[in-house]
N, C-alpha and C positions, 0 to 999 in steps of 0.2 A: 534451613536450621544454621545456627550461626558456626564460623568455624574454630572450632578450638584451640588455640595460640599455647603451645607447651615448650619449655625451655627445650633443649636437648643437646646434647654434645655433639649429634649426629645430623644436626641439622645444616641444609647448607642455605649460602645468600638464595639461590634459586629457589629453594622451598621456602624460605621466608617471604619474598617478593609475590610466589604465588598465593600466600595465604592474606599476605597484606592487599595482593588485586582481591582476590573473593570477599573482603572485608570491606571493603570503599565498594564494592558493589552490591553485597549487600544492605549495606547505609544507604547508599543512594537510592535504591530499588524500594526501600523503607518510606523513605521522603517523598520519593515520587506517588507510592500509592497511598501515603498516610496523609499526606501534608506537612505543616511547618510544626518543630517541638524542640522541645530543650534536649540537649545534651544528657542528663539524666533521663529524661524518659526513651529518648535514642536507647542509651544503655540497658533499661528496661526491656524494651519491646524486642532488642535485637541478641539479649545475650550478651553483648561484650561487656569489657570491663569499662566504668568512665573514665579511665585513664588513655584506654585503647581509641572509644569514640572522642574523646578531644583530639588525639593526635590526629585521625583518620579525617576527622572535619575540618582540620587545618590544612591538611593535601587539598581537600576538595574546594575548600576556598581557594586556596593557590593556584586551582586548576580552574578557577572559573564558573565552578559547577553547583556550589552553593553560597549562601550570604549569610549574614547574622540578620535575623529579624527581630519581631517586637519582644518586649521583656513577657515571658509566660508565669503570670500569677494565679496559683491554684495548688490548693493543699499548703501543709504546715514547709515552716522553712523557707530557706532562702529561695527567692525566684530566680530563674534562668532564664537566660535569653535564648529564643527560638532560633533555631536552623532552619531554613528552607532552599528550596531548589532557587538557583538563581536567571530571572529571565535576560540580566543585561550581557549574557554571557556569550556561549558558543549556540551557532546556529546551523538549522537543518534545512538541506534543501530537497524538495522530491520534485522531479520533472516527470511526466509521461511525453511521450512522443507517439502518435498515433499515424496513422495512414495519411488523416485528413487535418490535424492539428498538435499541436505541443501546447500543454500548459503544465503550469509550475505552482510552486508556493514555498514558505519559508516559514520554519516554525522554531520557537526557542525551545528549550528544555521542558516547558512546563505544556509542550505542545499548543501552546497560542499562536494562530496562523498573523504574522505580520505583514503579508505579501503574498498576491497572487495575481496570477496574469494567463489569458487563453488567448492563443493564435491560431486561427485558422489560416491551414498551410497544407498545401501538398508534400507530404514528406516522400512519399513515394515517386512523384515526379524530380524532387530536388536531387534523390540518391544519397547514398549513406554519408558520403563526404561533408556534402555542403549540406545535408541536416543535422550533422552531429556539428556542423559550425552555427548553427541555427540554435541549438540547445546550448551552445558555450554562450551564444550571445543573451539570451534568455536568461540562463542562470546569473550574468552580470549584470544584467537589468531586476532582476528580481532583489538581488543584495544591495542594490541603491535605492530600489522603491522601499527595502524594508529598514531602511537610513541604519544599514549594518556596514560591518569592513569586511574585506576579504579573510585575515587573520581571523575573526570572528567565526567562520565556515568550518566547521569539525564534519560535517559530509554530504556529499551529494548523490542522492541513489536516483537512476534512470529507470523508468519501467518504461517496457518495450514488448508489443504482441509477436511473441514468438518463442521459438525454443532456445532459452538463455543457460550456457554455464555460469553460474554465476561466481563459482571460484576462481574459475581463468578471466571471469570478465569479457566473455566473447559472446556473440549473438551468430547461433550455430546456423538457425534460417527462420525468416520469418514470410511465411507463404504472399500473407497479403500486401508486405510491401515489396516483395521478391527481391529480399537482402537475404544473402548468404555468407557464414563464416567473415564477421566484421569482429575488430579487435575494439567494442566500446570504449573499456575503460581505458587504455594506454592513449586511443586518438581523444579522447575527452581531457587527460593530465596532459598531453603535449596542446590543447587547443585553450586550454584554461592556464596552466602554469601557477596553479594553487597549491604549493608544496606541502601545506599544512593540513589540508582537506581530504579526506578519503572517500572515493570515489567506487561506486559500486553500479551493477546492473541486474534487474531481475524481470521477469515475466511480469506483464501488465496485471493478469488476475492476481498473483500471489501477492502484489502490491496493493490490490483493492481488499482481497481478505483479510490482510495484515490491517488495513486502516479499519474496516470493521470489528475486528479481535481487539482494536485500542480504543474505539468510543462507540458511543451510543448504545444501544440496547442489547446488538447482538455482541458487544463484548462480555457480556456472561456467559458465551457461549463459548465451549472447547471442544466441540465437533461442527463445526459450519460449512458450509460449500458457499462460496462466493461465483456466481456467475455473472460476466462482463460483458453487457450486451453492445456491439460496436460493429465496425464493418466485419469482423468476425465474431466466435465466442469462445473466452478461454475460462477456464475455472480455478480460483484457490480455494485450496480443499485444507483445511484444519483438522487434525486428529489428534485428541489428547492434546491440545492446545498448541501444534508443532504445525507448521506448513509441510505438507506432503511433496518430496520433490521427487521421488525415483532413483533407479540408480544413475543414471548419468544427467539430472537437476531437471527431465524434461516433463515430468508428470502436469497433468492440468490441460492438457490438448483436447479438451471433450469435443470442440469443434469439428472435430476430424473421427467421432466414433460413426459407424454405418447406420445412422438414424437421419430419414429424409428422402424425397425424393428422389431415384435414382439418374434422372434426365437431369440432374441439374449440375453444372460443372462448379466445381471449388476452385477456389486461388490455388489450392497445392496439386492442381492438375489431375485430382480424382473425381468422381461422381458417387452425388446420393452423402456426402457428408452433411453431419448435423447442421452447421453455421450453413449451409445454402438455404435451410429454411427457417430459421430463426435470427438470424444478424441482422442489423440495421439495413445495411447495404440490399439485404433480401427484401426485407420489406419494402423497400425504396423502390427495386428494383418491378415488384409486383406491381406498384402503383403507377409507375410510368408510360405515357403515351407512346404508339407506336412512334409519332413521328417527333420525339422529343428528343434532345441534343442536350449533352453535358451544359453548356452553355445556360441552357433557360432555367438552371437551378445554381442557389449559391453553393459554393466550392465547399462550404462546411458542413459537414454531414448533420451536427447538432443544429444550424440555422434548416435545414430542409425537416429535421424531423419535427422543431416547433410547426412548419406549413402543416406534416402530419396529424399534430396533435390539434389543431384548429380546425380541421377538416373532421375528426373524429368528434370533434365536440359539437360541430354543429351537424353531428348524424349523418355523414355520407355514408350510403352503403357499402361504399366499395371496398372505403378505405377500413370499416368496423369487420367486414368481411375476412379482409388480408391480416387483418390482427386477429383475428379468430383462427384464422388458418396455423398462423403463427403459433399460436397459445398451445394449439392441439398437438404439433412437436413439441415446442418446449414441456409442455407436459410430459411427456413420452420419456425424452431423453433425461427428466428428473427425477421420473420415476428410477429409471435404470442406477442414476446416481444413487439414490437413496436405497435402493435393495441391495447394492454393494458397501457402501460408505455408511449407510444408518445414519447420519448427521440429525442434531436435535433441530438445526435453523438450515434453509436457503436464506442467501440474500442475494436477490435480483438489483442489479445495477446498469448503468448505461440507458440505452432505451426502453428496456423493462421496466424500468424504474421511472421515467419522464412518463410514460403510457400505461400508470398503473393501474388506471380506473376500467380499463380495456383488457386487461390480461388478468386482472386478478381471477375472479371465480372463473372463467374458462379453464385457466392452468390448474388451481386449485382442483376442480373436478375432476381433470383429466390425471392426476398425480393421484390423487385420494382411491381413485377408481382401479389403480395400476399395483398399487404396495402390495406385497406378499404378507406382509405382520405388522401389524401396529400402524403409526404413522408418523411422518414428521410433524413434531411439534409446533414447528413456526414455518411459516414462507414472510420472510420481510422484505420492500420492496426500498433500496438503500435510498436516502434523503441526501446523499453524495453525489449523484447521479454522474454528471463524467469527472466529478473532480477524486473519486474515490482512490484511483493508482497512485497518483501525485500526492496525496496525502498519505497513503499507507507508505510510499519509497520514504518520506519524510520520518514518519514513525521510525522506519525501518533504522533510519541513523538513530534516533533518540533511544531504541532498544539495543544498539551495537553498543552504543556508549554507556548506557547502564551495566550492561554484561561486563563492561571491563573500563571503568574509569580511567586510566591510567592512558589512554586514545588521547586524553584531552592532554594537550601540552601544558605543563607551567608556565605561567605567566611570568615575564619578564619582570623586574623590580622596577616601578616607578612610569 
């Protein structure tokens, strides 16, 4: 609903600024959802006056968020020039830091990917300081690859597997990285010195859920669970269109629920966690020969996953049995989540997606056999694979700006 602007002797400048900010958001969201249109059509669609729309559009142009488009010739009367999102203005970076790689991309305001990179590297071995230095270097490289300027960067969001206090910009605990109590945001601010960019951090599964809520078939779902398959397993849970964060912001650590073999030691120090039975690292460990050493394999788990996929495609019984075992435990854990959250969609990412042909049927069979009432309407395998978190992190910046377009600075004249 548009904000009704009324003249009142009791109104304050703060009230007026809030109303204008909300109306700017209304207009920008309308353009993002519906595409280019004239000022007159925007007034009809939003319920705002034509004069208000013209004033708001002028400010959005000044902030580099919208631009004049083609003349719209429809209906009677004088044709109007369309207004549309400006793809040449602000930029949004999303970077994922995983145990064995970092990956990132740059988006424009329309969500178009302008640059992407993925580097296989052991972040756990580097430690927090050097790893965040690698993140800063990747951010600079991405901006250069996109042909953009640093002053165009509106936001950089970093996705990390672990317990994240997003409001404080802190990582509380990342069991598989063996990191604890790291001030992510201020460290990156110091490394980059990007004064105009907003820097944030969030859990990788949350960012994956945001990606699927923003693009693709799952974007129609208001109640979805995204499971990130990697060294660990986390869940991004969207209920009624909002990420579930919990009291301290740590919701979604489903990899540490007690579903799995009790004799398997988890990276968190406990035994029997779900991710010890369903993670990519658990799958690779189950396929390793007794005399194999880490040097026998690529350090990038994604490359090792490619080897597993080829062996499965070749019908190797040992590999197929290991996947079936994982699918069994995966279906059990998903049924618990389904009975608690009642999502309409599960999205399986990471290695679950890459090996979807072998997971699909056993997972669905196990899941359906354990639901108490009804069924999950869809189980999707992500087409984003290992790019979901970085894409979601970039989209988090877009959503942040659409919610408050005044975050984009007014461009200097000339």
